py3Dmol code that shows the C-alpha trace and the ligand (Angstrom):
import py3Dmol

protein = """\
ATOM      1  CA  MET A   1    -114.280  62.595-112.440  1.00  0.00           C
ATOM      2  CA  LYS A   2    -112.227  59.912-114.113  1.00  0.00           C
ATOM      3  CA  TYR A   3    -113.773  56.702-115.417  1.00  0.00           C
ATOM      4  CA  ASN A   4    -112.355  53.659-117.058  1.00  0.00           C
ATOM      5  CA  TYR A   5    -114.551  51.700-119.407  1.00  0.00           C
ATOM      6  CA  ARG A   6    -113.182  48.700-121.308  1.00  0.00           C
ATOM      7  CA  GLY A   7    -109.688  50.173-121.401  1.00  0.00           C
ATOM      8  CA  MET A   8    -110.855  53.652-122.428  1.00  0.00           C
ATOM      9  CA  THR A   9    -110.131  56.578-120.110  1.00  0.00           C
ATOM     10  CA  ILE A  10    -112.945  59.091-119.723  1.00  0.00           C
ATOM     11  CA  TYR A  11    -112.631  62.437-117.953  1.00  0.00           C
ATOM     12  CA  VAL A  12    -115.881  64.207-117.190  1.00  0.00           C
ATOM     13  CA  GLU A  13    -115.304  67.863-116.354  1.00  0.00           C
ATOM     14  CA  LYS A  14    -117.786  70.388-115.046  1.00  0.00           C
ATOM     15  CA  ASP A  15    -117.966  72.630-118.083  1.00  0.00           C
ATOM     16  CA  TYR A  16    -116.322  73.598-121.360  1.00  0.00           C
ATOM     17  CA  GLU A  17    -113.552  75.574-119.676  1.00  0.00           C
ATOM     18  CA  ALA A  18    -112.559  72.752-117.333  1.00  0.00           C
ATOM     19  CA  MET A  19    -112.677  70.259-120.217  1.00  0.00           C
ATOM     20  CA  SER A  20    -110.452  72.527-122.329  1.00  0.00           C
ATOM     21  CA  LYS A  21    -107.907  72.837-119.526  1.00  0.00           C
ATOM     22  CA  ALA A  22    -107.770  69.091-118.893  1.00  0.00           C
ATOM     23  CA  ALA A  23    -107.357  68.357-122.599  1.00  0.00           C
ATOM     24  CA  ALA A  24    -104.647  71.032-122.946  1.00  0.00           C
ATOM     25  CA  GLU A  25    -102.751  69.368-120.098  1.00  0.00           C
ATOM     26  CA  MET A  26    -102.599  66.110-122.049  1.00  0.00           C
ATOM     27  CA  LEU A  27    -101.311  67.843-125.184  1.00  0.00           C
ATOM     28  CA  LEU A  28     -98.756  69.874-123.218  1.00  0.00           C
ATOM     29  CA  SER A  29     -97.508  66.792-121.351  1.00  0.00           C
ATOM     30  CA  GLN A  30     -96.974  65.053-124.671  1.00  0.00           C
ATOM     31  CA  VAL A  31     -94.790  67.897-125.941  1.00  0.00           C
ATOM     32  CA  ARG A  32     -92.881  68.185-122.665  1.00  0.00           C
ATOM     33  CA  GLU A  33     -92.149  64.453-122.675  1.00  0.00           C
ATOM     34  CA  LYS A  34     -91.092  64.406-126.309  1.00  0.00           C
ATOM     35  CA  HIS A  35     -89.831  67.691-127.730  1.00  0.00           C
ATOM     36  CA  ASP A  36     -90.158  66.455-131.302  1.00  0.00           C
ATOM     37  CA  ALA A  37     -93.640  65.023-130.774  1.00  0.00           C
ATOM     38  CA  VAL A  38     -95.865  64.534-133.801  1.00  0.00           C
ATOM     39  CA  LEU A  39     -99.329  65.897-133.083  1.00  0.00           C
ATOM     40  CA  GLY A  40    -102.476  65.080-135.019  1.00  0.00           C
ATOM     41  CA  LEU A  41    -104.655  68.178-134.798  1.00  0.00           C
ATOM     42  CA  ALA A  42    -108.363  68.858-135.201  1.00  0.00           C
ATOM     43  CA  THR A  43    -110.529  71.835-136.094  1.00  0.00           C
ATOM     44  CA  GLY A  44    -114.155  72.609-135.227  1.00  0.00           C
ATOM     45  CA  SER A  45    -115.351  74.807-132.379  1.00  0.00           C
ATOM     46  CA  THR A  46    -114.725  72.231-129.619  1.00  0.00           C
ATOM     47  CA  PRO A  47    -110.879  72.356-129.454  1.00  0.00           C
ATOM     48  CA  ILE A  48    -110.677  76.187-129.587  1.00  0.00           C
ATOM     49  CA  GLY A  49    -110.631  76.517-125.782  1.00  0.00           C
ATOM     50  CA  MET A  50    -107.912  73.882-125.551  1.00  0.00           C
ATOM     51  CA  TYR A  51    -105.785  75.687-128.136  1.00  0.00           C
ATOM     52  CA  GLN A  52    -106.216  78.921-126.148  1.00  0.00           C
ATOM     53  CA  GLU A  53    -104.911  77.151-123.036  1.00  0.00           C
ATOM     54  CA  VAL A  54    -101.958  75.812-125.040  1.00  0.00           C
ATOM     55  CA  VAL A  55    -101.151  79.323-126.283  1.00  0.00           C
ATOM     56  CA  LYS A  56    -101.286  80.672-122.720  1.00  0.00           C
ATOM     57  CA  ALA A  57     -98.877  77.954-121.539  1.00  0.00           C
ATOM     58  CA  TYR A  58     -96.539  78.852-124.417  1.00  0.00           C
ATOM     59  CA  GLU A  59     -96.703  82.542-123.503  1.00  0.00           C
ATOM     60  CA  ARG A  60     -95.809  81.667-119.917  1.00  0.00           C
ATOM     61  CA  GLY A  61     -92.716  79.904-121.288  1.00  0.00           C
ATOM     62  CA  GLU A  62     -93.899  76.469-120.163  1.00  0.00           C
ATOM     63  CA  VAL A  63     -93.588  74.668-123.488  1.00  0.00           C
ATOM     64  CA  ASP A  64     -91.487  74.738-126.643  1.00  0.00           C
ATOM     65  CA  PHE A  65     -92.898  73.787-130.048  1.00  0.00           C
ATOM     66  CA  SER A  66     -89.736  74.400-132.077  1.00  0.00           C
ATOM     67  CA  LYS A  67     -89.278  70.705-132.858  1.00  0.00           C
ATOM     68  CA  VAL A  68     -92.931  69.688-132.912  1.00  0.00           C
ATOM     69  CA  VAL A  69     -94.490  68.405-136.133  1.00  0.00           C
ATOM     70  CA  SER A  70     -98.223  68.429-136.828  1.00  0.00           C
ATOM     71  CA  TYR A  71    -100.650  66.731-139.191  1.00  0.00           C
ATOM     72  CA  ASN A  72    -104.225  67.953-139.339  1.00  0.00           C
ATOM     73  CA  LEU A  73    -107.174  65.682-139.816  1.00  0.00           C
ATOM     74  CA  ASP A  74    -108.978  67.281-142.680  1.00  0.00           C
ATOM     75  CA  GLU A  75    -109.727  70.154-145.042  1.00  0.00           C
ATOM     76  CA  TYR A  76    -112.669  71.134-147.203  1.00  0.00           C
ATOM     77  CA  TYR A  77    -112.340  70.408-150.902  1.00  0.00           C
ATOM     78  CA  PRO A  78    -111.954  72.372-152.987  1.00  0.00           C
ATOM     79  CA  ILE A  79    -111.007  75.459-151.007  1.00  0.00           C
ATOM     80  CA  GLN A  80    -108.256  78.056-151.236  1.00  0.00           C
ATOM     81  CA  HIS A  81    -105.984  77.967-148.208  1.00  0.00           C
ATOM     82  CA  ASP A  82    -106.334  81.700-147.625  1.00  0.00           C
ATOM     83  CA  ASN A  83    -110.138  81.406-147.499  1.00  0.00           C
ATOM     84  CA  ASP A  84    -111.106  82.270-143.930  1.00  0.00           C
ATOM     85  CA  GLN A  85    -113.304  79.157-143.743  1.00  0.00           C
ATOM     86  CA  SER A  86    -110.459  76.817-144.684  1.00  0.00           C
ATOM     87  CA  TYR A  87    -108.909  74.659-141.997  1.00  0.00           C
ATOM     88  CA  HIS A  88    -105.476  75.963-143.077  1.00  0.00           C
ATOM     89  CA  TYR A  89    -106.647  79.429-142.083  1.00  0.00           C
ATOM     90  CA  PHE A  90    -108.298  78.185-138.880  1.00  0.00           C
ATOM     91  CA  MET A  91    -105.118  76.453-137.690  1.00  0.00           C
ATOM     92  CA  LYS A  92    -102.933  79.443-138.475  1.00  0.00           C
ATOM     93  CA  GLU A  93    -105.228  81.900-136.700  1.00  0.00           C
ATOM     94  CA  THR A  94    -106.167  79.688-133.734  1.00  0.00           C
ATOM     95  CA  LEU A  95    -102.827  78.113-132.930  1.00  0.00           C
ATOM     96  CA  PHE A  96     -99.864  78.160-135.285  1.00  0.00           C
ATOM     97  CA  LYS A  97     -99.225  81.916-135.420  1.00  0.00           C
ATOM     98  CA  HIS A  98     -99.326  82.152-131.613  1.00  0.00           C
ATOM     99  CA  ILE A  99     -96.677  79.512-130.834  1.00  0.00           C
ATOM    100  CA  ASN A 100     -93.160  78.742-132.087  1.00  0.00           C
ATOM    101  CA  ILE A 101     -94.051  75.748-134.248  1.00  0.00           C
ATOM    102  CA  LYS A 102     -92.202  75.998-137.574  1.00  0.00           C
ATOM    103  CA  PRO A 103     -94.634  76.568-140.463  1.00  0.00           C
ATOM    104  CA  GLU A 104     -92.762  73.929-142.512  1.00  0.00           C
ATOM    105  CA  ASN A 105     -93.445  71.384-139.745  1.00  0.00           C
ATOM    106  CA  THR A 106     -97.230  71.883-139.958  1.00  0.00           C
ATOM    107  CA  HIS A 107     -99.305  69.843-142.395  1.00  0.00           C
ATOM    108  CA  VAL A 108    -102.949  70.157-143.357  1.00  0.00           C
ATOM    109  CA  PRO A 109    -104.476  68.121-146.216  1.00  0.00           C
ATOM    110  CA  SER A 110    -104.563  70.204-149.385  1.00  0.00           C
ATOM    111  CA  GLY A 111    -107.817  71.768-150.463  1.00  0.00           C
ATOM    112  CA  GLU A 112    -106.083  73.190-153.527  1.00  0.00           C
ATOM    113  CA  THR A 113    -104.483  70.100-155.065  1.00  0.00           C
ATOM    114  CA  LYS A 114    -105.623  68.909-158.498  1.00  0.00           C
ATOM    115  CA  ASP A 115    -104.593  65.333-157.701  1.00  0.00           C
ATOM    116  CA  VAL A 116    -106.301  64.446-154.409  1.00  0.00           C
ATOM    117  CA  GLU A 117    -105.440  60.790-154.679  1.00  0.00           C
ATOM    118  CA  LYS A 118    -101.718  61.419-155.007  1.00  0.00           C
ATOM    119  CA  THR A 119    -101.510  64.036-152.247  1.00  0.00           C
ATOM    120  CA  SER A 120    -103.657  61.863-149.954  1.00  0.00           C
ATOM    121  CA  GLN A 121    -101.363  58.903-150.441  1.00  0.00           C
ATOM    122  CA  GLU A 122     -98.333  61.082-149.748  1.00  0.00           C
ATOM    123  CA  TYR A 123    -100.052  62.357-146.610  1.00  0.00           C
ATOM    124  CA  ASP A 124    -100.702  58.828-145.353  1.00  0.00           C
ATOM    125  CA  ASN A 125     -97.223  57.651-146.293  1.00  0.00           C
ATOM    126  CA  ALA A 126     -95.688  60.472-144.276  1.00  0.00           C
ATOM    127  CA  ILE A 127     -97.833  59.537-141.248  1.00  0.00           C
ATOM    128  CA  TYR A 128     -97.260  55.792-141.637  1.00  0.00           C
ATOM    129  CA  GLY A 129     -93.541  56.507-142.093  1.00  0.00           C
ATOM    130  CA  LEU A 130     -93.549  58.037-138.614  1.00  0.00           C
ATOM    131  CA  GLY A 131     -95.288  54.963-137.211  1.00  0.00           C
ATOM    132  CA  GLY A 132     -98.404  57.086-136.653  1.00  0.00           C
ATOM    133  CA  VAL A 133     -98.695  60.414-134.873  1.00  0.00           C
ATOM    134  CA  ASP A 134     -97.854  60.456-131.159  1.00  0.00           C
ATOM    135  CA  LEU A 135    -101.091  62.095-130.065  1.00  0.00           C
ATOM    136  CA  GLN A 136    -104.189  62.551-132.188  1.00  0.00           C
ATOM    137  CA  VAL A 137    -106.710  65.200-131.118  1.00  0.00           C
ATOM    138  CA  LEU A 138    -110.303  64.613-132.232  1.00  0.00           C
ATOM    139  CA  GLY A 139    -113.643  66.361-131.983  1.00  0.00           C
ATOM    140  CA  ILE A 140    -116.829  64.565-132.977  1.00  0.00           C
ATOM    141  CA  GLY A 141    -119.656  65.495-135.346  1.00  0.00           C
ATOM    142  CA  ASN A 142    -123.275  65.217-134.212  1.00  0.00           C
ATOM    143  CA  ASN A 143    -123.570  62.115-136.401  1.00  0.00           C
ATOM    144  CA  GLY A 144    -120.426  60.485-134.985  1.00  0.00           C
ATOM    145  CA  HIS A 145    -117.992  61.598-137.658  1.00  0.00           C
ATOM    146  CA  ILE A 146    -114.331  61.987-136.770  1.00  0.00           C
ATOM    147  CA  GLY A 147    -112.239  64.060-139.113  1.00  0.00           C
ATOM    148  CA  PHE A 148    -114.726  64.089-141.980  1.00  0.00           C
ATOM    149  CA  ASN A 149    -115.345  60.337-141.917  1.00  0.00           C
ATOM    150  CA  GLU A 150    -119.102  60.329-142.223  1.00  0.00           C
ATOM    151  CA  PRO A 151    -121.400  57.388-141.354  1.00  0.00           C
ATOM    152  CA  ALA A 152    -121.001  54.910-144.206  1.00  0.00           C
ATOM    153  CA  PRO A 153    -121.453  51.229-145.027  1.00  0.00           C
ATOM    154  CA  VAL A 154    -117.762  50.535-144.294  1.00  0.00           C
ATOM    155  CA  PHE A 155    -114.995  52.299-142.360  1.00  0.00           C
ATOM    156  CA  ALA A 156    -112.845  54.548-144.574  1.00  0.00           C
ATOM    157  CA  LYS A 157    -109.275  53.336-144.626  1.00  0.00           C
ATOM    158  CA  GLY A 158    -106.685  55.881-145.699  1.00  0.00           C
ATOM    159  CA  THR A 159    -106.806  59.601-146.341  1.00  0.00           C
ATOM    160  CA  GLY A 160    -108.973  60.616-149.281  1.00  0.00           C
ATOM    161  CA  LEU A 161    -111.836  62.597-150.723  1.00  0.00           C
ATOM    162  CA  VAL A 162    -115.181  62.269-148.963  1.00  0.00           C
ATOM    163  CA  ASP A 163    -118.715  63.533-149.624  1.00  0.00           C
ATOM    164  CA  LEU A 164    -120.126  65.512-146.722  1.00  0.00           C
ATOM    165  CA  THR A 165    -123.596  64.522-145.507  1.00  0.00           C
ATOM    166  CA  GLU A 166    -126.491  66.988-145.434  1.00  0.00           C
ATOM    167  CA  SER A 167    -126.298  66.934-141.627  1.00  0.00           C
ATOM    168  CA  THR A 168    -122.628  68.000-141.607  1.00  0.00           C
ATOM    169  CA  ILE A 169    -123.154  70.622-144.320  1.00  0.00           C
ATOM    170  CA  SER A 170    -126.004  72.065-142.318  1.00  0.00           C
ATOM    171  CA  ALA A 171    -124.100  71.909-138.970  1.00  0.00           C
ATOM    172  CA  ASN A 172    -121.059  73.616-140.513  1.00  0.00           C
ATOM    173  CA  SER A 173    -123.095  76.241-142.392  1.00  0.00           C
ATOM    174  CA  ARG A 174    -123.038  78.341-139.204  1.00  0.00           C
ATOM    175  CA  PHE A 175    -119.479  79.338-140.115  1.00  0.00           C
ATOM    176  CA  PHE A 176    -120.313  80.351-143.709  1.00  0.00           C
ATOM    177  CA  ALA A 177    -122.295  83.282-145.123  1.00  0.00           C
ATOM    178  CA  SER A 178    -124.876  80.829-146.493  1.00  0.00           C
ATOM    179  CA  ILE A 179    -125.359  77.064-146.698  1.00  0.00           C
ATOM    180  CA  ASP A 180    -124.653  77.188-150.457  1.00  0.00           C
ATOM    181  CA  GLU A 181    -121.094  78.258-149.715  1.00  0.00           C
ATOM    182  CA  VAL A 182    -120.263  75.154-147.659  1.00  0.00           C
ATOM    183  CA  PRO A 183    -118.103  72.842-149.790  1.00  0.00           C
ATOM    184  CA  LYS A 184    -119.812  69.516-150.494  1.00  0.00           C
ATOM    185  CA  LYS A 185    -116.597  67.523-150.201  1.00  0.00           C
ATOM    186  CA  ALA A 186    -113.541  67.300-147.998  1.00  0.00           C
ATOM    187  CA  VAL A 187    -110.200  65.533-147.777  1.00  0.00           C
ATOM    188  CA  SER A 188    -109.962  63.584-144.540  1.00  0.00           C
ATOM    189  CA  MET A 189    -107.561  61.242-142.841  1.00  0.00           C
ATOM    190  CA  GLY A 190    -109.230  57.831-142.939  1.00  0.00           C
ATOM    191  CA  ILE A 191    -110.215  55.776-139.904  1.00  0.00           C
ATOM    192  CA  ALA A 192    -107.217  53.511-140.526  1.00  0.00           C
ATOM    193  CA  THR A 193    -104.917  56.554-140.566  1.00  0.00           C
ATOM    194  CA  ILE A 194    -106.395  57.801-137.287  1.00  0.00           C
ATOM    195  CA  MET A 195    -106.072  54.352-135.708  1.00  0.00           C
ATOM    196  CA  THR A 196    -102.297  54.338-136.310  1.00  0.00           C
ATOM    197  CA  ALA A 197    -101.935  57.136-133.731  1.00  0.00           C
ATOM    198  CA  LYS A 198    -100.105  56.025-130.590  1.00  0.00           C
ATOM    199  CA  LYS A 199    -102.544  57.941-128.400  1.00  0.00           C
ATOM    200  CA  VAL A 200    -105.927  59.421-129.232  1.00  0.00           C
ATOM    201  CA  MET A 201    -107.875  62.058-127.328  1.00  0.00           C
ATOM    202  CA  LEU A 202    -111.453  62.977-128.237  1.00  0.00           C
ATOM    203  CA  MET A 203    -113.169  66.082-126.908  1.00  0.00           C
ATOM    204  CA  ALA A 204    -116.892  66.755-126.766  1.00  0.00           C
ATOM    205  CA  SER A 205    -118.953  69.477-125.165  1.00  0.00           C
ATOM    206  CA  GLY A 206    -122.640  70.287-124.871  1.00  0.00           C
ATOM    207  CA  LYS A 207    -126.006  68.501-124.892  1.00  0.00           C
ATOM    208  CA  ALA A 208    -126.057  68.015-128.651  1.00  0.00           C
ATOM    209  CA  LYS A 209    -123.188  65.522-128.335  1.00  0.00           C
ATOM    210  CA  ALA A 210    -124.602  63.470-125.425  1.00  0.00           C
ATOM    211  CA  GLU A 211    -126.328  60.740-127.477  1.00  0.00           C
ATOM    212  CA  ILE A 212    -123.471  60.279-129.919  1.00  0.00           C
ATOM    213  CA  ILE A 213    -120.903  60.101-127.118  1.00  0.00           C
ATOM    214  CA  ALA A 214    -122.874  57.308-125.446  1.00  0.00           C
ATOM    215  CA  ALA A 215    -123.141  55.475-128.787  1.00  0.00           C
ATOM    216  CA  THR A 216    -119.415  55.958-129.448  1.00  0.00           C
ATOM    217  CA  ILE A 217    -118.284  54.512-126.123  1.00  0.00           C
ATOM    218  CA  LEU A 218    -121.019  52.031-125.216  1.00  0.00           C
ATOM    219  CA  GLY A 219    -122.579  51.099-128.535  1.00  0.00           C
ATOM    220  CA  GLU A 220    -121.798  48.638-131.266  1.00  0.00           C
ATOM    221  CA  ILE A 221    -118.594  49.162-133.251  1.00  0.00           C
ATOM    222  CA  THR A 222    -120.106  50.202-136.546  1.00  0.00           C
ATOM    223  CA  PRO A 223    -119.265  52.485-139.481  1.00  0.00           C
ATOM    224  CA  ASP A 224    -122.701  54.056-138.872  1.00  0.00           C
ATOM    225  CA  VAL A 225    -120.959  55.680-135.899  1.00  0.00           C
ATOM    226  CA  PRO A 226    -117.420  56.222-137.242  1.00  0.00           C
ATOM    227  CA  ALA A 227    -116.075  57.246-133.808  1.00  0.00           C
ATOM    228  CA  SER A 228    -117.044  53.816-132.413  1.00  0.00           C
ATOM    229  CA  ALA A 229    -113.900  52.452-134.116  1.00  0.00           C
ATOM    230  CA  LEU A 230    -112.008  54.067-131.224  1.00  0.00           C
ATOM    231  CA  GLN A 231    -113.220  51.243-128.965  1.00  0.00           C
ATOM    232  CA  LEU A 232    -110.590  49.172-130.780  1.00  0.00           C
ATOM    233  CA  HIS A 233    -107.775  51.632-130.072  1.00  0.00           C
ATOM    234  CA  ARG A 234    -105.389  50.696-127.305  1.00  0.00           C
ATOM    235  CA  ASN A 235    -104.851  54.179-125.871  1.00  0.00           C
ATOM    236  CA  VAL A 236    -107.831  56.494-126.052  1.00  0.00           C
ATOM    237  CA  THR A 237    -108.885  59.261-123.672  1.00  0.00           C
ATOM    238  CA  PHE A 238    -112.172  61.158-123.792  1.00  0.00           C
ATOM    239  CA  PHE A 239    -112.484  64.696-122.430  1.00  0.00           C
ATOM    240  CA  LEU A 240    -116.164  65.497-121.914  1.00  0.00           C
ATOM    241  CA  ASP A 241    -118.089  68.175-120.139  1.00  0.00           C
ATOM    242  CA  GLU A 242    -121.041  67.160-117.976  1.00  0.00           C
ATOM    243  CA  GLU A 243    -123.588  67.917-120.691  1.00  0.00           C
ATOM    244  CA  ALA A 244    -121.835  65.787-123.299  1.00  0.00           C
ATOM    245  CA  ALA A 245    -121.399  62.981-120.758  1.00  0.00           C
ATOM    246  CA  ALA A 246    -125.013  63.021-119.517  1.00  0.00           C
ATOM    247  CA  VAL A 247    -126.323  59.947-121.410  1.00  0.00           C
ATOM    248  CA  LEU A 248    -123.076  58.010-120.967  1.00  0.00           C
ATOM    249  CA  LEU A 249    -123.114  58.555-117.203  1.00  0.00           C
ATOM    250  CA  GLU A 250    -126.582  57.008-116.862  1.00  0.00           C
ATOM    251  CA  THR A 251    -124.844  53.731-117.760  1.00  0.00           C
ATOM    252  CA  LEU A 252    -121.405  54.243-116.190  1.00  0.00           C
ATOM    253  CA  LYS A 253    -122.655  55.298-112.749  1.00  0.00           C
TER     254      LYS A 253
END
"""
ligand_1 = """\
16
GLP
C -116.134 69.342 -138.388
C -114.723 68.752 -138.351
C -114.562 67.716 -137.260
C -115.166 68.229 -135.973
C -116.639 68.459 -136.170
C -117.367 68.910 -134.919
O -116.989 68.697 -139.250
N -114.334 68.178 -139.589
O -113.180 67.416 -137.108
O -114.944 67.312 -134.939
O -116.794 69.448 -137.164
O -117.309 70.292 -134.794
P -117.617 71.095 -133.497
O -116.468 70.859 -132.590
O -117.700 72.511 -133.954
O -118.903 70.564 -132.953
"""
view = py3Dmol.view(width=600, height=400)
view.addModel(protein, "pdb")
view.setStyle({"model": 0}, {"cartoon": {"style": "trace"}})
view.addModel(ligand_1, "xyz")
view.setStyle({"model": 1}, {"stick": {}})
view.zoomTo()
view.show()
């Protein structure tokens, strides 16, 4: 089902697989329309199914990434890029090594830099220099974070170092050997950086995301729910499965 709410487009798909396919179609259309598209990419478990669909389309010869450029949302800090929990590693294993994107055209914030401020500013300048990415992919944390922009008194502007909340550290500990190994900080694109994207797509799946999705789309625009800033974006599409859309649909129906 497709809904429109205050200028936002919302697709509610039956399950995770259908949501992944619909989201992949949007990403693939972007690359087919513009061969040198600039993609803003996300990690987390939610987009994995979409990336698998993208890889399948590439293997079928339906899409060419040779001119595509990418900027990822975030990275833990500090972390070595060959650490299998780093987002550098995740992107390489999940997507980059399976398609013909040029490694030099892929960008992920550095978890190794000594000067986070300088590299963050360079990261933003590169994105601003492009006039924003063409299509930004987002997941959402249980607390409404996008990238690693946690609930805070004010919206984070540009890319920079952020402290992870206990809730995010605990949610992400499932990927690490123990909770003590989860880095306590990250480098993340800021909300202002994300808002420069020409198009934004946010994916969410499962019951655990139902409340935060309703708050993101229907609630107050507040830095307590960082994703609510997307209500101010002029071109945003949500890809939800029925479980993630459950609370939202009580109001939209
Ligand atoms: C991490 C990432 C986010 C992601 C979130 C949700 O914290 N920094 O970009 O959206 O997790 O992850 P998942 O999709 O696994 O629920």
